[in-house]
C-alpha positions as CSV (number, residue, x, y, z in Angstrom):
1,M,-19.1,-13.8,9.9
2,N,-18.3,-16.4,12.3
3,G,-15.0,-15.8,13.5
4,D,-13.9,-19.8,14.4
5,L,-11.5,-21.3,12.2
6,T,-12.0,-24.6,13.8
7,P,-13.7,-26.4,11.4
8,L,-10.3,-25.0,8.5
9,F,-7.8,-26.2,10.8
10,A,-9.2,-28.8,13.1
11,P,-12.3,-30.3,10.9
12,S,-13.4,-34.1,11.8
13,G,-14.2,-34.4,8.5
14,I,-12.9,-33.2,4.9
15,A,-14.6,-33.6,1.0
16,V,-12.6,-33.2,-1.2
17,I,-14.0,-31.6,-4.4
18,G,-13.1,-32.4,-8.0
19,A,-11.2,-35.3,-6.2
20,S,-9.9,-38.3,-8.1
21,R,-7.7,-41.5,-7.2
22,R,-5.5,-41.1,-10.4
23,G,-3.6,-39.1,-12.6
24,A,-1.2,-35.9,-11.5
25,K,-4.3,-33.2,-11.6
26,L,-5.0,-31.3,-8.6
27,G,-7.7,-33.1,-7.2
28,A,-5.5,-36.4,-7.5
29,A,-2.3,-34.5,-5.9
30,M,-4.6,-33.2,-2.9
31,A,-6.0,-36.4,-2.0
32,R,-3.1,-38.4,-2.0
33,S,-2.0,-35.7,0.6
34,L,-4.5,-36.2,2.6
35,A,-4.9,-39.9,2.9
36,A,-2.8,-40.2,6.3
37,F,-5.6,-37.4,7.9
38,P,-7.0,-39.6,10.7
39,G,-10.7,-38.1,10.5
40,T,-13.1,-38.8,7.7
41,R,-11.9,-38.0,4.0
42,A,-14.2,-38.2,1.4
43,L,-13.3,-37.9,-2.4
44,V,-16.3,-35.9,-4.3
45,N,-16.4,-35.7,-8.2
46,S,-19.5,-35.3,-9.9
47,R,-18.2,-36.0,-13.0
48,N,-16.7,-39.4,-12.5
49,P,-18.9,-41.1,-9.0
50,D,-17.7,-44.5,-8.0
51,L,-19.2,-45.0,-5.2
52,A,-17.8,-48.3,-4.5
53,A,-13.6,-46.9,-4.9
54,G,-15.2,-44.3,-2.9
55,V,-15.7,-41.9,-4.7
56,F,-18.6,-39.6,-4.3
57,A,-21.0,-37.7,-6.4
58,S,-21.9,-35.1,-4.0
59,V,-20.7,-34.2,-0.9
60,A,-24.1,-34.4,0.3
61,Q,-24.2,-37.9,-1.0
62,A,-20.6,-38.7,0.9
63,R,-21.9,-37.1,4.0
64,A,-24.9,-39.7,4.0
65,H,-22.9,-43.0,3.1
66,T,-20.0,-42.0,5.8
67,G,-22.4,-41.0,8.1
68,A,-19.4,-38.4,9.3
69,D,-19.7,-34.3,9.5
70,L,-17.3,-33.3,7.0
71,D,-16.3,-29.4,8.3
72,L,-13.7,-29.0,5.1
73,A,-14.3,-28.6,1.7
74,V,-11.4,-28.9,-0.7
75,L,-12.3,-27.5,-3.6
76,C,-10.0,-28.9,-6.5
77,V,-11.7,-27.2,-9.4
78,P,-11.2,-24.5,-12.2
79,A,-12.0,-21.0,-11.0
80,A,-14.7,-20.7,-12.6
81,A,-16.7,-23.7,-11.0
82,C,-15.7,-22.5,-7.4
83,A,-18.8,-20.8,-6.3
84,D,-21.4,-23.5,-7.1
85,A,-19.3,-25.8,-5.8
86,L,-18.6,-24.0,-2.4
87,A,-22.9,-23.3,-2.2
88,E,-23.4,-27.2,-2.8
89,A,-20.7,-27.8,0.3
90,A,-22.7,-25.5,2.4
91,A,-26.0,-26.7,1.4
92,A,-24.3,-30.6,3.2
93,G,-22.7,-29.4,5.6
94,C,-19.9,-27.8,5.8
95,R,-18.5,-24.9,7.9
96,A,-15.0,-23.9,6.4
97,A,-13.4,-24.4,2.7
98,L,-10.2,-24.4,1.1
99,V,-9.8,-23.0,-2.8
100,C,-6.5,-24.1,-4.5
101,A,-7.1,-22.8,-8.2
102,G,-6.3,-19.3,-9.4
103,G,-8.0,-17.2,-12.3
104,F,-9.9,-15.0,-9.8
105,G,-9.8,-11.3,-9.7
106,E,-5.8,-11.4,-9.5
107,I,-5.6,-11.5,-13.6
108,G,-7.8,-9.0,-13.8
109,P,-11.4,-8.7,-15.4
110,A,-11.5,-12.2,-17.2
111,G,-11.0,-13.0,-13.2
112,E,-13.6,-11.4,-11.7
113,E,-16.6,-11.5,-12.0
114,A,-15.9,-16.0,-10.7
115,E,-13.9,-13.7,-7.5
116,R,-18.1,-12.4,-7.1
117,A,-19.6,-14.7,-7.5
118,L,-17.0,-16.8,-4.6
119,R,-17.3,-14.1,-2.4
120,R,-20.9,-14.1,-2.2
121,V,-21.9,-17.5,-1.8
122,A,-19.3,-17.2,1.4
123,E,-21.4,-14.5,2.6
124,E,-24.6,-15.5,2.0
125,T,-23.6,-18.5,4.0
126,G,-21.1,-17.8,6.4
127,V,-18.6,-20.7,5.3
128,R,-14.7,-19.4,6.5
129,L,-13.2,-19.7,2.9
130,L,-9.2,-19.6,2.8
131,G,-7.9,-19.1,-0.6
132,P,-8.0,-18.9,-3.7
133,N,-4.6,-18.9,-5.4
134,T,-2.1,-20.5,-2.1
135,S,-1.4,-23.9,-2.3
136,G,-3.0,-24.4,1.2
137,F,-2.1,-25.3,4.9
138,L,-0.4,-28.2,7.0
139,A,-1.2,-28.9,11.0
140,P,1.3,-32.1,11.1
141,G,0.5,-32.5,14.7
142,R,-3.4,-33.4,13.8
143,G,-2.0,-35.5,10.4
144,L,-3.6,-32.7,8.7
145,T,-1.2,-32.0,5.2
146,A,-4.0,-29.9,3.0
147,S,-1.3,-29.0,0.5
148,F,-0.3,-30.2,-3.1
149,V,3.3,-29.8,-2.4
150,P,5.6,-32.8,-2.3
151,G,6.6,-33.6,0.5
152,A,4.7,-31.4,2.9
153,A,3.4,-33.9,4.8
154,L,7.4,-34.9,6.1
155,V,7.3,-31.5,7.8
156,P,7.1,-32.6,11.5
157,P,4.6,-31.0,13.9
158,G,5.9,-28.4,16.8
159,G,5.6,-25.2,18.3
160,V,6.7,-22.9,14.9
161,A,3.2,-21.2,13.4
162,V,3.9,-20.0,9.6
163,V,1.6,-17.2,8.6
164,A,2.6,-16.4,4.9
165,A,0.8,-14.0,1.9
166,S,2.6,-16.9,-0.3
167,G,1.6,-20.9,0.0
168,G,4.9,-21.1,-1.5
169,V,6.8,-19.1,1.2
170,N,4.8,-21.2,4.3
171,H,5.9,-24.1,2.6
172,A,9.5,-23.0,1.8
173,L,9.5,-21.4,5.3
174,S,7.9,-24.7,7.2
175,F,11.1,-27.0,5.2
176,E,13.5,-24.4,6.4
177,F,11.9,-24.3,10.1
178,A,12.1,-28.2,9.9
179,G,15.6,-28.5,8.9
180,A,17.2,-25.9,11.5
181,G,15.5,-28.5,13.8
182,S,11.8,-27.0,14.6
183,G,8.4,-28.3,13.8
184,I,5.3,-26.8,12.7
185,S,2.3,-26.4,14.6
186,L,0.4,-24.3,11.7
187,G,1.6,-23.6,8.1
188,V,-1.1,-21.5,6.0
189,G,-0.3,-19.6,2.7
190,I,-3.4,-16.8,2.8
191,G,-3.0,-16.5,-1.2
192,A,-5.4,-14.0,-2.3
193,G,-7.5,-13.9,1.5
194,L,-11.1,-13.4,0.0
195,D,-12.3,-14.1,3.4
196,V,-9.7,-15.4,5.3
197,T,-7.0,-13.0,6.1
198,A,-3.8,-13.3,8.3
199,A,-4.8,-11.5,10.8
200,D,-7.7,-13.9,11.0
201,V,-4.8,-16.4,11.3
202,L,-3.0,-14.7,14.1
203,D,-6.1,-14.1,15.9
204,H,-6.8,-17.9,16.1
205,L,-3.0,-18.6,17.3
206,A,-3.1,-16.6,20.3
207,D,-5.6,-19.0,22.0
208,D,-3.5,-22.4,20.3
209,P,-2.2,-23.8,23.3
210,E,-0.1,-26.1,20.5
211,T,1.5,-22.7,19.3
212,T,4.6,-20.8,20.7
213,A,5.9,-18.9,18.3
214,V,4.8,-17.3,15.3
215,A,6.4,-16.3,11.9
216,L,4.9,-13.8,9.5
217,H,5.3,-13.2,6.3
218,L,3.6,-10.1,4.1
219,E,3.8,-8.7,0.5
220,S,0.5,-6.5,0.8
221,V,-2.3,-5.6,3.9
222,P,-5.8,-5.0,2.8
223,D,-6.8,-4.0,6.4
224,G,-4.6,-2.4,8.1
225,P,-6.1,-1.8,12.0
226,R,-7.4,-4.9,11.6
227,L,-3.5,-6.9,11.1
228,V,-2.6,-4.9,13.8
229,A,-5.6,-5.1,16.4
230,A,-4.8,-9.1,15.6
231,L,-1.0,-8.3,16.2
232,R,-1.5,-7.2,18.9
233,R,-3.4,-9.6,20.7
234,L,-1.1,-12.2,19.2
235,A,1.9,-10.4,20.8
236,A,0.5,-10.1,24.3
237,V,1.1,-13.7,24.6
238,K,3.3,-15.5,22.5
239,P,5.9,-13.9,20.2
240,V,6.6,-13.5,17.1
241,A,8.6,-12.3,14.0
242,A,7.8,-10.2,10.5
243,L,9.1,-10.5,7.2
244,V,7.6,-7.3,4.9
245,V,8.4,-8.3,1.4
246,G,8.7,-4.7,-0.7
247,R,11.4,-2.6,0.2
248,T,12.3,-2.4,-3.9
249,D,8.9,-1.4,-6.0
250,V,7.2,-4.6,-6.2
251,G,3.8,-3.8,-5.4
252,D,2.1,-4.2,-9.1
253,F,3.7,-8.1,-8.9
254,A,2.6,-8.2,-5.2
255,R,-0.8,-7.0,-6.6
256,S,-1.0,-9.8,-9.1
257,H,-0.1,-12.7,-7.1
258,T,-2.3,-11.6,-4.3
259,G,-5.0,-8.9,-5.9
260,A,-4.9,-6.8,-2.5
261,L,-3.8,-3.4,-1.8
262,A,0.1,-2.3,-1.3
263,T,1.1,0.0,1.0
264,S,4.8,1.7,1.9
265,W,6.9,-0.7,3.1
266,R,8.4,1.4,5.7
267,T,5.0,2.1,6.9
268,T,3.6,-1.9,7.3
269,R,7.5,-2.6,9.0
270,A,6.9,0.6,11.7
271,A,3.0,-0.6,12.2
272,V,4.0,-4.4,12.4
273,R,6.5,-3.2,15.1
274,D,4.0,-0.7,16.7
275,A,1.5,-3.9,16.7
276,G,4.5,-5.8,19.4
277,A,6.3,-8.0,16.5
278,V,9.6,-8.1,15.4
279,V,10.8,-6.9,12.2
280,V,13.4,-9.0,10.3
281,D,15.1,-8.0,6.9
282,D,15.0,-11.6,5.0
283,E,14.0,-15.3,5.5
284,R,17.0,-16.7,7.3
285,E,16.5,-14.5,9.8
286,L,12.4,-15.2,10.7
287,V,14.1,-18.6,10.4
288,D,16.3,-17.7,13.4
289,A,14.5,-15.8,15.1
290,V,11.6,-17.6,15.8
291,T,13.6,-20.9,16.2
292,V,15.1,-19.0,19.2
293,L,12.0,-17.5,20.0
294,S,9.9,-20.4,20.1
295,R,11.6,-22.4,23.0
296,V,13.3,-18.6,25.3
297,R,12.5,-15.3,25.9
298,L,14.1,-12.9,27.7
299,R,12.2,-10.9,30.5
300,P,10.7,-7.1,29.3
301,A,13.6,-5.1,29.9
302,A,14.9,-1.3,27.7
303,D,18.6,-2.7,27.5
304,P,19.2,-6.1,28.0
305,G,22.9,-6.9,28.5
306,V,24.5,-9.8,25.9
307,G,27.5,-11.8,27.5
308,I,29.3,-13.5,24.5
309,V,31.2,-16.6,25.0
310,T,33.6,-18.4,22.0
311,A,35.8,-21.3,21.7
312,Q,37.0,-20.0,18.7
313,A,38.3,-16.2,18.6
314,G,37.0,-15.9,14.9
315,P,33.8,-16.7,14.9
316,G,33.3,-14.9,18.2
317,L,34.8,-12.0,16.6
318,I,31.8,-12.3,13.2
319,L,28.9,-12.7,16.3
320,A,30.0,-9.8,18.0
321,D,30.0,-7.7,15.4
322,R,27.0,-8.2,13.7
323,V,25.5,-8.3,17.6
324,G,27.2,-4.9,18.2
325,A,26.0,-3.4,15.1
326,A,22.6,-4.4,15.5
327,G,22.8,-2.3,18.2
328,V,22.9,-5.1,21.5
329,R,24.7,-4.0,24.1
330,V,28.0,-6.1,25.0
331,P,28.7,-4.4,28.6
332,E,32.4,-5.0,30.1
333,L,31.8,-7.8,32.7
334,S,32.4,-6.4,36.8
335,S,35.7,-6.5,38.1
336,G,34.4,-9.9,40.5
337,T,33.9,-11.3,37.0
338,R,36.5,-11.2,35.1
339,T,38.4,-12.2,38.4
340,E,36.6,-15.2,39.0
341,L,37.3,-16.0,35.8
342,G,41.3,-15.4,35.2
343,G,41.1,-18.3,37.5
344,L,39.2,-20.4,34.9
345,L,41.4,-18.8,31.6
346,P,44.4,-18.4,30.2
347,P,46.4,-15.4,31.2
348,L,46.3,-14.8,27.6
349,T,42.6,-14.7,26.8
350,F,39.9,-11.7,26.5
351,Q,38.2,-12.2,29.2
352,R,36.2,-8.5,29.4
353,N,33.2,-9.5,26.9
354,P,33.3,-11.5,24.7
355,V,34.6,-13.9,26.8
356,D,37.9,-15.9,24.6
357,T,38.3,-19.4,25.7
358,G,40.3,-20.9,23.2
359,R,40.2,-24.6,23.1
360,P,37.5,-25.3,26.0
361,G,38.2,-27.3,28.5
362,E,36.5,-29.3,32.0
363,T,36.3,-25.3,33.4
364,F,33.9,-24.6,30.8
365,P,30.5,-25.1,32.8
366,A,31.7,-23.1,35.7
367,L,33.0,-20.3,33.1
368,L,29.6,-20.2,31.4
369,K,27.6,-20.3,34.9
370,T,30.1,-17.3,36.1
371,V,29.2,-14.9,32.4
372,A,25.8,-15.6,33.3
373,A,25.7,-14.6,37.0
374,D,26.9,-11.2,36.0
375,P,24.6,-8.3,36.7
376,E,25.1,-6.9,33.6
377,I,24.6,-10.2,31.3
378,D,20.5,-11.1,30.6
379,L,21.5,-13.3,28.1
380,L,24.5,-15.4,27.1
381,A,25.6,-16.2,23.6
382,V,28.3,-19.0,23.0
383,Y,29.8,-20.2,20.0
384,A,32.0,-23.8,19.8
385,L,33.3,-26.7,17.2
386,M,31.9,-29.6,17.4
387,E,36.0,-30.9,18.5
388,P,37.1,-34.9,19.2
389,G,37.5,-35.2,23.2
390,S,36.5,-31.3,23.3
391,V,33.6,-30.3,25.8
392,D,29.8,-31.7,26.1
393,L,28.1,-29.0,25.1
394,V,25.1,-30.4,26.3
395,A,26.5,-31.4,29.8
396,A,28.0,-28.2,30.5
397,A,25.0,-26.5,29.3
398,Q,23.1,-28.4,32.5
399,A,25.8,-27.9,34.7
400,A,25.6,-24.1,34.5
401,D,21.8,-24.5,34.9
402,L,20.6,-23.4,31.5
403,P,18.0,-21.9,30.4
404,S,16.8,-21.9,33.9
405,A,19.5,-19.5,35.2
406,I,20.1,-17.1,32.5
407,P,17.8,-17.7,28.9
408,A,21.3,-18.7,26.2
409,V,22.0,-19.1,22.4
410,I,24.6,-21.6,21.8
411,A,25.8,-22.2,18.2
412,V,27.4,-25.2,16.8
413,G,29.5,-25.5,14.1
414,G,31.1,-28.6,12.5
415,P,30.0,-31.7,10.5
416,D,26.4,-32.0,9.5
417,E,25.3,-35.3,11.1
418,E,27.2,-34.3,14.2
419,V,25.7,-30.7,14.7
420,R,22.0,-32.1,14.0
421,E,22.5,-34.0,17.3
422,E,23.9,-31.5,19.4
423,R,20.8,-29.7,17.9
424,A,18.5,-31.7,18.6
425,R,19.9,-31.9,22.4
426,L,20.3,-29.2,23.4
427,H,17.0,-27.8,22.0
428,K,15.9,-31.2,24.4
429,L,17.3,-29.2,27.0
430,G,15.3,-26.3,26.0
431,V,18.2,-24.1,24.7
432,P,18.1,-22.7,21.2
433,A,21.1,-24.2,19.0
434,V,21.9,-22.5,15.4
435,T,24.9,-23.4,13.7
436,T,26.9,-20.5,12.0
437,P,27.6,-16.9,13.9
438,T,25.0,-15.1,11.9
439,A,22.4,-17.0,12.9
440,A,23.3,-16.5,16.8
441,A,23.7,-13.0,16.1
442,N,19.9,-13.4,14.5
443,A,18.9,-15.6,17.3
444,V,20.1,-12.5,19.6
445,R,19.0,-9.7,18.2
446,A,15.3,-11.2,18.2
447,L,15.1,-12.0,21.6
448,V,17.0,-8.7,22.5
449,A,14.0,-6.9,19.9
450,D,10.9,-8.7,21.7
451,A,12.2,-7.9,25.1
452,R,12.8,-4.4,24.1
453,L,9.2,-4.1,22.9
454,R,7.3,-5.9,26.0
455,A,9.2,-3.6,28.3
456,R,7.1,-0.3,26.0
457,H,5.2,1.2,29.5
458,D,3.3,4.2,26.8
459,T,0.4,5.6,29.0
460,E,-2.4,5.9,26.5
461,P,-2.4,8.8,24.3
462,S,-3.9,12.0,25.5
463,P,-7.2,12.6,23.4
464,G,-6.3,15.3,20.8
465,R,-7.1,18.6,19.9
466,P,-8.6,19.6,16.3
467,L,-8.1,21.6,14.3
468,P,-10.0,25.3,13.0
469,P,-12.0,24.6,10.2
470,G,-11.6,25.7,6.4
471,P,-8.3,25.9,4.6
472,L,-5.7,27.2,6.5
473,D,-2.6,29.4,5.3
474,E,0.9,29.0,7.6
475,H,0.1,31.7,10.0
476,A,-3.3,30.0,11.0
477,A,-1.2,26.5,11.1
478,K,1.4,28.4,13.2
479,T,-0.7,29.7,15.2
480,F,-2.8,26.4,15.8
481,L,0.9,24.4,16.5
482,E,1.2,27.5,19.5
483,T,-2.2,26.0,20.8
484,L,-0.2,22.7,20.6
485,G,2.6,24.3,22.9
486,I,5.1,24.7,19.6
487,R,7.3,27.0,19.4
488,T,7.0,29.4,15.8
489,P,8.9,32.2,15.6
490,R,7.5,36.0,15.7
491,R,5.9,37.1,12.9
492,R,2.7,39.1,11.1
493,A,0.8,38.3,8.3
494,C,-0.1,41.4,6.2
495,G,-2.4,42.9,3.9
496,S,-0.3,45.5,2.3
497,R,3.4,46.8,1.8
498,Q,2.4,49.3,4.4
499,E,1.7,46.2,7.0
500,A,5.6,44.7,5.6
501,H,7.0,47.4,5.9
502,Q,6.4,47.7,9.6
503,A,6.4,44.7,10.6
504,L,9.9,44.7,9.3
505,A,10.6,47.7,11.4
506,D,8.7,45.5,14.9
507,L,10.5,42.4,14.3
508,G,13.6,43.9,13.2
509,A,16.0,42.5,10.8
510,P,16.6,40.0,9.0
511,V,13.1,38.5,8.5
512,A,11.8,36.2,6.4
513,V,9.2,37.0,3.5
514,K,7.0,34.3,2.1
515,V,3.2,34.4,0.1
516,L,0.3,33.8,2.5
517,D,-2.3,30.7,0.6
518,A,-3.6,28.2,1.9
519,E,-3.3,26.6,-1.6
520,I,0.2,26.6,-2.3
521,L,1.9,24.6,-1.0
522,H,5.1,24.5,-1.8
523,K,6.0,28.2,-1.8
524,T,9.5,28.0,-2.5
525,E,9.2,25.9,-5.5
526,A,6.7,28.8,-6.9
527,G,8.7,31.3,-5.9
528,G,7.1,32.3,-2.7
529,V,10.0,32.5,0.1
530,H,12.7,35.2,0.1
531,L,15.5,34.9,3.0
532,D,17.5,36.9,5.2
533,V,15.5,40.3,4.2
534,R,17.7,43.2,6.0
535,T,16.5,46.4,4.5
536,P,13.4,48.1,3.0
537,A,14.9,47.5,-0.1
538,A,14.9,44.0,-0.3
539,L,11.6,43.7,1.3
540,D,10.3,45.9,-1.6
541,T,12.1,43.7,-4.1
542,A,11.1,40.8,-2.2
543,L,7.2,41.4,-2.3
544,D,7.0,42.7,-6.2
545,A,9.4,39.5,-6.3
546,I,5.9,37.5,-5.0
547,G,3.1,39.9,-6.7
548,A,0.7,38.5,-3.7
549,D,-1.9,40.4,-1.6
550,R,-1.0,38.6,2.0
551,V,2.4,38.0,2.8
552,L,4.0,36.7,5.8
553,V,6.8,38.6,7.7
554,E,8.6,36.5,9.8
555,A,11.4,36.4,12.4
556,M,14.5,34.6,11.0
557,A,15.2,31.8,13.6
558,P,19.1,31.3,14.4
559,A,21.2,28.0,12.8
560,G,20.2,24.9,13.9
561,V,19.8,21.4,12.9
562,D,16.5,20.6,10.5
563,L,14.2,18.0,11.2
564,V,10.4,17.6,9.3
565,V,8.0,16.1,11.3
566,G,4.4,14.6,9.5
567,V,1.3,12.9,10.6
568,R,-1.0,11.7,7.4
569,R,-3.5,9.0,6.8
570,D,-2.0,6.0,5.2
571,P,-4.9,4.0,2.8
572,V,-3.9,1.3,4.7
573,F,-3.0,1.5,8.0
574,G,-4.7,4.9,9.1
575,P,-3.0,7.8,10.6
576,V,0.5,7.6,10.9
577,V,3.3,10.1,11.9
578,L,6.9,10.3,10.5
579,A,9.9,12.2,11.6
580,G,12.8,12.2,9.7
581,L,15.9,14.7,9.3
582,G,15.4,17.8,6.8
583,G,17.4,18.0,3.2
584,T,17.0,16.0,-0.2
585,A,20.0,14.0,1.2
586,A,17.2,12.6,3.9
587,E,14.8,12.4,1.4
588,A,16.4,10.3,-0.8
589,L,17.6,7.6,1.4
590,A,14.7,7.4,2.9
591,D,15.7,8.2,6.8
592,V,12.7,8.0,7.7
593,A,11.0,6.5,11.2
594,I,7.6,5.8,11.6
595,R,4.9,5.3,13.9
596,L,0.9,4.7,14.1
597,A,-0.9,7.7,15.1
598,P,-1.5,8.7,17.7
599,V,1.2,7.6,19.4
600,A,2.4,8.3,23.4
601,P,4.7,11.1,23.9
602,A,7.5,8.0,25.4
603,H,6.9,6.1,21.8
604,A,7.6,9.2,20.4
605,A,10.2,10.3,22.0
606,A,12.3,7.0,20.8
607,M,11.6,8.0,17.1
608,P,15.2,9.5,16.1
609,D,16.7,6.6,17.4
610,D,15.4,4.9,14.2
611,L,17.7,7.8,12.1
612,A,20.5,6.7,10.7
613,A,21.1,10.6,11.0
614,G,20.4,10.5,14.0
615,P,23.6,11.5,15.6
616,L,23.5,14.7,13.9
617,L,21.0,15.0,16.8
618,D,23.0,14.7,19.5
619,G,25.3,17.6,19.9
620,W,27.3,16.6,16.6
621,R,30.6,18.9,16.3
622,G,29.5,21.1,19.4
623,G,25.5,21.5,17.8
624,P,22.5,21.8,19.3
625,V,21.4,18.6,21.4
626,L,17.8,17.6,21.0
627,D,15.4,17.5,24.0
628,R,13.5,13.5,23.3
629,R,10.8,15.0,25.9
630,E,10.4,18.2,23.8
631,F,10.3,15.6,20.6
632,G,7.9,13.1,22.0
633,A,5.3,15.8,23.1
634,L,5.3,17.3,20.2
635,V,4.5,14.9,17.6
636,A,2.2,13.1,20.3
637,A,0.6,16.6,20.0
638,L,0.9,16.5,16.0
639,S,-0.5,13.0,16.1
640,G,-3.4,13.2,18.4
641,A,-5.2,16.7,16.8
642,L,-4.7,14.6,13.1
643,V,-6.8,12.0,14.7
644,A,-9.4,14.8,15.9
645,S,-9.6,15.8,13.0
646,P,-11.4,14.0,10.3
647,G,-11.8,16.2,7.6
648,V,-7.7,17.1,7.5
649,A,-5.3,14.4,5.2
650,E,-2.2,15.9,6.2
651,I,-0.7,17.5,8.9
652,E,3.8,19.2,8.2
653,I,6.2,20.8,9.7
654,N,9.2,21.3,7.3
655,P,11.4,22.5,8.7
656,L,11.3,21.8,12.2
657,R,14.7,23.0,13.6
658,L,16.5,22.1,16.2
659,T,18.3,25.0,17.8
660,S,20.3,26.0,21.1
661,D,17.4,26.9,22.8
662,G,14.9,24.0,21.0
663,L,12.7,23.4,18.8
664,V,11.0,25.8,16.2
665,A,8.6,25.2,13.4
666,L,10.0,27.3,10.6
667,D,7.0,26.1,8.0
668,A,3.6,24.6,8.7
669,V,1.5,22.8,5.7
670,V,-2.3,21.5,6.6
671,V,-4.1,19.5,3.5
672,R,-7.6,19.0,3.4
673,R,-9.4,15.2,2.6
674,E,-11.2,15.1,-0.8
675,E,-15.1,14.4,0.1
676,N,-14.3,11.0,-1.6
677,D,-10.8,10.6,0.4
678,N,-11.9,7.5,3.3
679,A,-8.5,6.4,4.6
């Protein structure tokens, strides 16, 4: 199918099918919304044509009468009539269509036939189809409001693109961006995504000169690898921030809304971040992030430093607290910088970073310039209230050569009208402006996250080593891990009681005794694991309790911190790798780091930074310290093995113990794929 979405988002002419000039129906609302479109707009209503009033009986008649190319068909008819209407429009030369109606696959069997028919027509004709079940899209810079939402035509043009799973979210975000002083280049509600998906729109935006940053909203993902590829292409040329819905169990609701498959919220967030998107937690943070990213970007850096300047201590404390909690570095200013600040500020003000100016005065521009010049500072974050007789923030920013000298975010508080005017002046200067300390912290976090993502210099993952064919019990799985350079305990696979006793004698007490059967995945629950076995009598007791023909006798590992590392095939995104702290508490709290597989060692080495329990790996209370390079190499090798083994569904090391001598795999499980599993 043709990948060009120009006929959809930049048509020369539009046919509104099911339109009327009066009433409250969808066709009438859409006709009114499109009235300002500067190209040809043709109204089509086969039931009530009125040539004198400009309402045609068919798209073909409209095209013949107007002589215009009608690239886009906007279908305002019931679900059951959409397939025939699309076929008629395609025959008349339409190359794209917007279908707003619901009542397709999202309602179950009753709508599935209509969906199949609509999909079939789109595939046979090559028409690019947005929807169904969407409130449309808007492209304000083109005078194009293909939406039935009241007020959508009032959204101003600008550089922000919104790509939302939901038409309602698209409009809500577009209004929020307008309220934040940012205009929209394109705002799209994907709806059911029968043809055009979020990935298609992201590809389109990568080449759109009017778009400077993208806000992405996801509910469910029909094709994970396709989305990741589109995001990577887009993020390479312009910033994108993503909000993923599904922290709680809303899968069924999301499917009823879009009809698509929902995967793990954490996996989706990890995947879009791996692809280069700044991941946010809510719609307010999304607006703050894209507001700033559409205007400035930091240079790529692994750990940018932020200088905070505040004219009011309380709001500055909120800003500094939130920035620090987000893991952003707020370095102490150099002695030279502090000396210069001492000549500009009263002696009782805090000057190390954050810098508390007190009521800003005539030295404020020089103060901004001084902090910005500190060698540890890559970004300036400023808060000030609009006070009578106080400093002119725009003039101060200009005098400090912002944003040319250094990227900056300025939060302005005060009466609404004054704040809007000051924000507009700052935006005109190229300095992003927000209105609260929290919004400023959100903006700082987004800029730093974007810089860190672009600073990654991952080498291409090395080709993985495939697993041997057939079922693998624990002994065979560990033998394979050893070929990857992963350490395992000394052990013996035993087929008799005599061999088990010999293993105890050779390995030395204490040992672990485990059932050896590739079909038993949860050995502990099955009573197949006995630890700290020290004597022949204790060994006989363990063997009697296990009652299996084959057992593994293994040297007990030294004490340490237990982790779990696994690679598996996600139903949406394909191979992924997961890592977390071992134990039930970590499982209950879902404290896990996720990456797409295969993963390069340097990228894998950063996974522990995602864990809330990560400090336990850094020598907590005299405990062992994780060698990140060793961890990264282990995870990379394991992820490569899964990718190189099409017949394997999952490989898990649980526990992977961190000891004073490094990492040791204490258990390993390999799960083969079912024959009908195509993930």
